[in-house]
C-alpha positions in Angstrom: -56.0 320.1 -30.4 -56.0 316.5 -28.9 -57.9 313.6 -30.6 -60.8 312.5 -28.6 -62.4 309.0 -28.6 -66.2 309.2 -29.1 -68.7 306.7 -30.2 -68.1 308.1 -33.7 -64.4 307.3 -33.5 -61.1 309.1 -32.8 -60.7 312.5 -34.6 -64.2 313.9 -34.6 -63.1 316.7 -32.2 -59.9 317.3 -34.4 -62.0 317.6 -37.6 -64.5 320.0 -35.9 -61.5 322.1 -34.7 -59.9 322.0 -38.1 -63.1 323.1 -39.7 -63.5 326.0 -37.2 -60.0 327.1 -38.0 -60.5 327.0 -41.7 -63.7 329.0 -41.3 -61.9 331.6 -39.2 -59.2 331.9 -41.8 -61.8 332.4 -44.5 -63.4 335.1 -42.4 -60.1 336.8 -41.9 -59.4 336.6 -45.7 -62.8 338.1 -46.5 -62.0 341.0 -44.0 -58.9 341.7 -46.1 -60.9 341.7 -49.3 -63.1 344.7 -48.4 -63.0 347.6 -50.9 -60.3 350.2 -50.0 -61.3 353.8 -49.0 -59.9 356.9 -50.5 -57.2 357.2 -47.8 -56.3 353.5 -48.1 -56.1 353.8 -52.0 -53.7 356.8 -51.7 -51.5 355.1 -49.1 -51.4 351.8 -50.9 -50.6 353.2 -54.5 -48.6 356.4 -54.0 -44.9 355.8 -54.4 -45.5 352.1 -55.4 -45.9 350.1 -58.5 -48.2 347.1 -59.8 -47.3 344.2 -62.1 -49.7 342.5 -64.2 -50.3 340.7 -67.5 -51.9 342.0 -70.7 -54.5 340.2 -72.8 -51.5 338.9 -74.8 -49.8 337.5 -71.7 -47.1 340.2 -71.6 -45.9 341.6 -68.3 -46.6 345.2 -67.6 -45.7 347.6 -64.8 -47.3 350.8 -63.6 -45.7 353.3 -61.2 -47.9 355.7 -59.2 -46.4 358.9 -58.0 -47.6 360.8 -54.9 -48.4 363.7 -57.1 -50.9 361.8 -59.2 -48.7 360.9 -62.2 -48.8 357.3 -63.6 -46.3 355.6 -65.9 -46.7 352.3 -67.7 -44.2 350.0 -69.4 -45.2 346.8 -71.2 -42.4 344.2 -71.8 -42.9 344.6 -75.6 -41.5 348.2 -75.2 -45.0 350.2 -75.2 -45.1 353.0 -72.7 -47.8 355.4 -71.7 -48.2 358.0 -69.0 -51.2 359.7 -67.5 -52.9 360.8 -64.2 -54.5 359.0 -61.2 -56.6 359.9 -58.3 -58.8 358.5 -55.5 -62.3 359.6 -55.1 -64.2 360.4 -52.0 -66.3 357.3 -52.5 -63.3 355.0 -52.7 -62.7 354.7 -56.4 -59.4 354.7 -58.1 -59.6 356.7 -61.3 -57.0 356.9 -64.0 -56.6 358.6 -67.4 -53.8 357.5 -69.8 -52.7 359.6 -72.7 -52.9 356.6 -75.2 -54.8 353.7 -73.7 -58.5 354.1 -74.1 -58.0 357.4 -76.0 -57.5 359.4 -72.9 -60.9 358.6 -71.4 -61.0 358.4 -67.6 -61.9 355.0 -66.1 -62.7 354.3 -62.4 -62.4 351.1 -60.4 -63.0 349.8 -57.0 -60.0 348.2 -55.4 -59.8 345.2 -53.0 -56.6 344.1 -51.3 -55.4 340.8 -50.0 -51.8 340.7 -49.0 -49.7 341.9 -52.0 -52.6 341.3 -54.4 -54.8 344.1 -55.6 -58.1 343.5 -57.5 -59.4 346.4 -59.7 -63.1 346.0 -60.2 -65.4 347.6 -62.8 -68.6 346.6 -64.5 -68.6 343.2 -62.7 -65.1 342.4 -64.2 -62.0 342.2 -62.0 -58.3 342.4 -62.7 -55.7 341.0 -60.2 -52.3 342.5 -60.1 -49.3 342.3 -57.8 -48.4 345.3 -55.6 -44.7 346.1 -55.7 -43.1 348.3 -53.0 -41.3 351.3 -54.7 -40.4 351.8 -58.4 -38.2 348.9 -59.4 -38.6 349.6 -63.1 -37.3 353.2 -62.5 -40.3 354.8 -64.3 -40.6 357.1 -66.0 -37.7 356.6 -68.4 -36.1 359.3 -70.4 -38.3 358.5 -73.4 -41.5 358.9 -71.5 -43.6 362.0 -71.1 -43.3 363.2 -67.4 -46.8 364.7 -67.1 -50.1 364.1 -68.8 -52.3 367.1 -69.8 
């Protein structure tokens, strides 16, 4: 965009154009942050992993199989396994064997690039989506299936 000399000085057109580009970019980002549908959740998670941080600032990984199994590994050595599913109304639900005493919890998911945001009860948790299973979960010492 070329600078234009106006009675307000050089650059007014440039600033207006830049503002329009920033606004368009924010609109595009907002479009990416819409809640995922059941099908989008399945396609996003199945066969892939996430990486996040615990409340104690330890890295953890979760691998989602296409058959509904989930496997967790925390850098301190803690492991868990369970089941996951996507509901008709676009929620991700998971049940761990140990975490939260095996009680199912459901979350909405928003996606922006490689970042997933899990939302529940006005609280959000951001994690990084990782293609495949780089942590090679489950490991031999982990249960393969939750009840």
